[in-house]
C-alpha positions as CSV (number, residue, x, y, z in Angstrom):
1,M,68.5,-4.5,-191.9
2,K,68.3,-2.8,-188.5
3,G,65.4,-0.5,-189.4
4,L,63.1,-3.4,-190.3
5,E,64.2,-5.3,-187.3
6,A,63.4,-2.3,-185.1
7,L,59.9,-2.2,-186.5
8,L,59.4,-6.0,-185.9
9,N,60.8,-5.9,-182.4
10,P,60.5,-2.3,-181.2
11,E,61.0,-3.0,-177.5
12,E,64.4,-4.5,-178.1
13,H,65.6,-1.2,-179.7
14,L,64.2,1.4,-177.3
15,S,66.4,3.3,-175.0
16,D,65.7,3.2,-171.3
17,D,64.3,6.8,-171.6
18,D,61.9,5.7,-174.3
19,K,60.9,2.6,-172.3
20,G,60.2,4.9,-169.3
21,M,58.1,7.2,-171.5
22,H,56.1,4.3,-172.9
23,A,55.5,2.9,-169.4
24,E,54.4,6.3,-168.1
25,Q,52.0,6.8,-171.1
26,F,50.6,3.3,-170.5
27,S,50.1,4.0,-166.9
28,T,48.3,7.3,-167.7
29,D,46.1,5.7,-170.3
30,L,45.2,2.9,-167.9
31,A,44.3,5.3,-165.1
32,L,42.1,7.3,-167.5
33,L,40.3,4.2,-168.7
34,Q,39.8,3.0,-165.1
35,H,38.4,6.5,-164.2
36,R,36.0,6.4,-167.1
37,Q,34.8,2.9,-166.3
38,A,34.3,3.8,-162.6
39,H,32.4,7.0,-163.4
40,T,30.2,5.7,-166.3
41,V,26.6,6.4,-165.5
42,D,23.5,5.0,-167.2
43,P,21.9,8.0,-169.0
44,N,18.5,6.7,-167.8
45,A,19.7,6.6,-164.1
46,V,17.3,8.3,-161.7
47,S,18.9,10.5,-159.1
48,A,17.8,10.2,-155.5
49,E,15.9,13.1,-153.9
50,C,17.4,12.6,-150.5
51,C,21.0,11.7,-149.6
52,E,21.6,8.1,-148.8
53,S,24.1,9.0,-146.1
54,C,22.6,11.9,-144.2
55,G,19.1,12.1,-145.5
56,N,19.2,15.7,-146.5
57,E,17.5,16.8,-149.7
58,I,19.7,16.8,-152.8
59,P,19.1,20.0,-154.7
60,E,17.4,19.7,-158.1
61,E,20.3,21.3,-159.9
62,R,22.7,18.6,-158.6
63,R,20.2,15.8,-159.5
64,K,20.1,17.1,-163.0
65,A,23.8,17.7,-163.3
66,V,24.9,14.3,-161.9
67,L,22.6,11.6,-163.3
68,G,22.1,8.8,-160.7
69,V,23.4,10.9,-157.9
70,T,22.8,9.4,-154.4
71,L,24.8,11.7,-152.1
72,C,24.5,15.4,-151.3
73,V,27.6,17.5,-152.1
74,E,28.9,17.4,-148.5
75,C,28.6,13.6,-148.2
76,A,30.1,13.0,-151.6
77,W,33.0,15.3,-150.7
78,E,33.5,13.4,-147.4
79,E,33.4,10.0,-149.1
80,E,36.0,11.2,-151.7
81,R,38.2,12.5,-149.0
82,R,38.1,9.2,-147.1
83,A,38.8,7.2,-150.3
84,K,41.9,9.3,-151.0
85,Q,43.1,9.0,-147.4
86,W,43.1,5.2,-147.7
87,K,44.8,4.9,-151.1
């Protein structure tokens, strides 16, 4: 019975398009999980009052919005830009 066999061994019965769609979905799910893990912040984290990079004061609104923040907006943007450049 091919239907039961397909349920038991689904990868053997997928078309190349289906396999590509599954691989793409897996890649998307993995990237989302990695993003969530990398950006998980302890809810009790204390934000810095001054930027670790430039020493400028971090506005209170940013400290409240981003728990555990250690960089001002400008330095965080620059760090993100550099990280994307080297990927």
